[in-house]
C-alpha positions as CSV (number, residue, x, y, z in Angstrom):
1,M,-2.4,-0.9,-17.5
2,A,0.0,-1.3,-15.2
3,R,2.6,1.7,-14.8
4,T,5.2,-0.1,-12.3
5,T,6.3,-3.9,-12.6
6,A,7.4,-6.7,-9.9
7,A,11.1,-6.2,-10.3
8,K,10.4,-2.4,-9.0
9,V,8.6,-2.8,-6.4
10,Q,10.5,-5.6,-5.2
11,A,13.8,-3.1,-5.3
12,I,12.0,-1.2,-2.6
13,I,10.7,-4.1,0.0
14,K,13.0,-6.1,2.3
15,E,11.0,-9.6,1.7
16,T,11.7,-11.3,-1.5
17,I,7.9,-12.1,-2.9
18,S,6.7,-14.0,-6.3
19,E,6.2,-12.0,-9.5
20,T,2.5,-13.4,-9.4
21,T,1.6,-12.0,-6.0
22,I,3.0,-8.6,-6.8
23,D,1.5,-8.5,-9.7
24,A,-1.6,-9.0,-7.6
25,F,-1.2,-6.0,-5.7
26,I,-0.3,-4.1,-8.3
27,A,-4.1,-4.6,-10.5
28,G,-5.5,-3.4,-7.2
29,A,-2.8,-0.4,-7.0
30,T,-3.3,0.5,-10.7
31,L,-7.0,0.0,-10.4
32,L,-7.4,2.6,-7.5
33,L,-5.1,4.7,-9.2
34,D,-6.9,5.0,-12.1
35,E,-10.1,6.2,-10.4
36,V,-8.3,8.5,-7.9
37,F,-5.9,10.6,-10.9
38,E,-8.6,9.9,-13.8
39,D,-9.1,13.8,-14.5
40,E,-5.3,14.5,-13.2
41,T,-3.5,16.2,-16.1
42,D,-0.8,18.1,-13.9
43,L,0.8,15.1,-12.3
44,D,3.6,13.3,-14.7
45,D,3.0,9.7,-16.0
46,D,6.5,8.7,-14.1
47,L,5.6,10.4,-10.9
48,I,2.0,8.4,-11.0
49,A,3.9,5.2,-11.8
50,E,6.2,5.9,-8.7
51,I,3.5,6.2,-6.4
52,E,1.7,2.9,-8.2
53,R,5.0,1.2,-6.9
54,W,4.9,2.8,-3.0
55,L,1.2,2.0,-3.0
56,T,1.6,-1.5,-3.8
57,A,4.5,-1.8,-1.5
58,H,2.3,-0.3,0.9
59,M,-0.5,-3.0,0.0
60,L,2.1,-5.7,0.0
61,A,3.2,-4.3,3.5
62,S,-0.4,-4.2,5.1
63,T,-0.6,-8.2,4.8
64,D,1.8,-10.9,5.4
65,F,3.9,-10.7,2.8
66,A,5.9,-7.8,3.9
67,R,5.7,-6.0,7.0
68,V,9.0,-3.9,7.9
69,A,9.7,-4.7,11.4
70,K,10.8,-1.9,13.9
71,K,12.1,-3.8,17.1
72,E,12.7,-7.6,17.0
73,G,14.1,-10.0,19.4
74,A,15.9,-13.4,20.4
75,G,15.4,-15.1,23.7
76,G,12.2,-13.9,24.2
77,A,11.5,-14.2,20.3
78,S,9.2,-11.0,20.0
79,I,8.4,-8.3,17.0
80,E,7.5,-4.9,16.7
81,Y,5.9,-3.9,13.1
82,T,6.3,-0.1,12.0
83,G,3.0,2.1,11.6
84,Q,-0.4,1.6,13.3
85,W,-3.3,-0.5,11.7
86,G,-6.2,1.3,10.6
87,K,-4.4,4.3,9.6
88,N,-4.7,3.8,6.0
89,L,-2.0,4.8,3.6
90,E,0.1,6.5,6.7
91,S,0.4,2.8,8.4
92,T,3.5,1.9,6.8
93,P,6.5,3.6,5.2
94,Y,5.3,2.5,1.8
95,G,2.0,4.6,1.8
96,Q,3.7,7.0,3.3
97,Q,6.2,7.6,0.8
98,A,3.4,7.5,-1.2
99,L,1.4,10.1,-0.1
100,A,4.5,12.3,0.2
101,L,4.9,11.7,-3.7
102,D,1.2,13.0,-4.6
103,P,1.8,17.0,-4.8
104,S,-2.6,16.9,-5.3
105,G,-3.2,15.0,-2.1
106,K,-5.9,13.1,-3.9
107,L,-4.5,9.8,-2.6
108,M,-5.0,11.0,0.8
109,A,-8.5,12.1,-0.1
110,A,-9.5,8.8,-1.6
111,T,-8.1,6.7,1.2
112,A,-9.4,8.5,4.2
113,R,-12.7,8.4,3.0
114,R,-13.0,4.8,2.4
115,A,-14.3,3.3,5.8
116,V,-14.9,-0.2,7.0
117,M,-17.4,-1.2,9.1
118,I,-18.0,-5.0,10.7
119,E,-21.1,-5.7,12.4
120,A,-21.8,-8.9,14.5
121,V,-24.0,-11.2,13.5
122,T,-26.1,-12.3,16.8
123,S,-28.3,-15.4,15.0
124,F,-28.8,-16.6,11.4
125,D,-32.4,-17.5,12.1
């Protein structure tokens, strides 16, 4: 069961995003945190709810929904986003905050071990 709400997530992100969209991301954050903290008895439920809120914002910021601009332009029309892609939760300010809120270090450990591999298929024959 989700610990946070779309309204609480909306309060920390700049863009206005539909409640339905935020709820979809909350569901993913909830599943991950349920797995990461399933045996955790030392963390307060309110703290895990706060981690869930920031993790949801991170997931949104990792898409086109809520990227955080580092630099913006006008005449030359350029924009530079914060973070570095491919650095897990450290790639957005929201993910960094989720990590900072977790004194157990379990969230960092769980997300660091999840690797992605992409291979090109040269032929379907």
